[in-house]
C-alpha positions in Angstrom: 254.5 51.8 -82.8 253.1 49.9 -85.7 251.1 47.8 -83.1 249.9 51.4 -81.7 248.7 52.3 -85.0 246.3 49.4 -85.4 245.4 49.4 -82.1 244.2 53.0 -82.6 242.5 51.8 -85.9 240.5 48.7 -84.4 239.1 51.3 -81.9 238.1 53.6 -84.2 236.0 50.7 -86.3 234.6 49.3 -83.2 233.2 52.5 -82.5 232.2 53.5 -85.9 230.2 50.5 -86.3 228.2 50.8 -82.5 227.7 54.3 -83.1 226.1 53.6 -86.9 223.3 51.1 -85.1 221.7 54.1 -82.9 218.5 53.3 -85.1 218.3 49.5 -84.0 218.0 50.9 -80.1 214.9 52.7 -81.0 213.4 49.8 -83.0 211.7 48.4 -79.8 210.1 51.5 -78.9 208.7 52.2 -82.2 207.1 48.6 -82.3 205.5 49.0 -79.0 204.5 52.2 -80.1 202.9 50.7 -83.0 201.3 48.3 -81.3 199.6 50.4 -78.8 198.2 52.4 -81.8 195.9 49.7 -83.0 195.0 47.7 -79.5 194.1 50.9 -77.6 194.5 54.4 -79.4 192.8 53.2 -82.7 189.8 51.6 -81.2 189.1 54.1 -78.6 189.2 56.7 -81.5 186.6 54.3 -83.4 184.5 54.3 -80.0 184.3 57.9 -79.6 183.3 58.4 -83.3 180.6 56.5 -82.9 179.2 57.6 -79.9 179.2 61.1 -81.2 177.6 60.3 -84.4 174.6 58.1 -82.0 174.5 61.6 -80.1 174.2 63.6 -83.5 171.2 61.2 -84.5 169.2 61.4 -81.2 165.5 63.0 -81.7 162.7 63.3 -79.4 161.1 60.2 -78.6 163.9 57.9 -78.6 164.6 55.8 -75.5 167.9 56.8 -74.0 170.0 55.1 -70.7 172.5 57.8 -69.2 175.6 57.1 -67.9 174.6 57.1 -64.6 172.1 54.4 -65.1 168.3 56.5 -65.6 166.3 55.4 -68.2 163.8 57.6 -69.9 162.8 58.8 -73.0 163.9 62.3 -74.9 161.2 64.9 -74.7 163.5 67.9 -76.2 166.3 68.2 -77.9 168.6 71.4 -77.4 172.2 72.7 -78.1 173.9 70.5 -75.7 171.2 68.9 -73.3 168.6 67.0 -73.9 165.3 66.7 -71.6 164.5 63.5 -70.7 161.1 62.7 -69.4 161.7 59.7 -66.7 158.3 59.6 -65.1 154.9 60.9 -65.4 155.6 65.0 -65.3 159.3 64.0 -64.2 161.3 65.5 -66.7 165.6 66.2 -66.0 168.2 67.8 -68.4 170.8 66.1 -68.9 174.1 66.9 -70.8 174.3 65.5 -74.7 177.5 63.7 -73.3 175.9 61.8 -70.3 173.8 59.5 -72.8 175.5 56.1 -72.6 172.9 54.2 -75.2 169.6 54.3 -77.1 167.4 51.3 -76.4 165.3 52.0 -79.0 163.1 54.4 -80.9 159.4 54.9 -79.5 158.4 56.2 -82.9 158.9 52.6 -84.9 156.3 50.6 -85.3 156.2 47.2 -83.3 156.4 44.2 -86.0 153.6 42.1 -85.1 153.1 38.2 -86.1 
């Protein structure tokens, strides 16, 4: 009878130990999430913020490159679109999100040596 009581006490102690470490099983997942945040999510948010700032600072006369590779000059700025001049007497209307980058502004004076 005493051996049965000791055996049951040992089983309960073993269950209490293994049940108390549930947070240790979640630790690797938390570590992986932190790594993903700093390597993937945070840099993407930073690039997205920079792109939104670039779009808000665009003005008439800036040379731009669209996501489809069209090079042009901004002729008119509207609420959600730009009128981009790509050749003489050829203007296309593109969405603001279609601008990939700004090559340079035409209004800036050129440096002479």
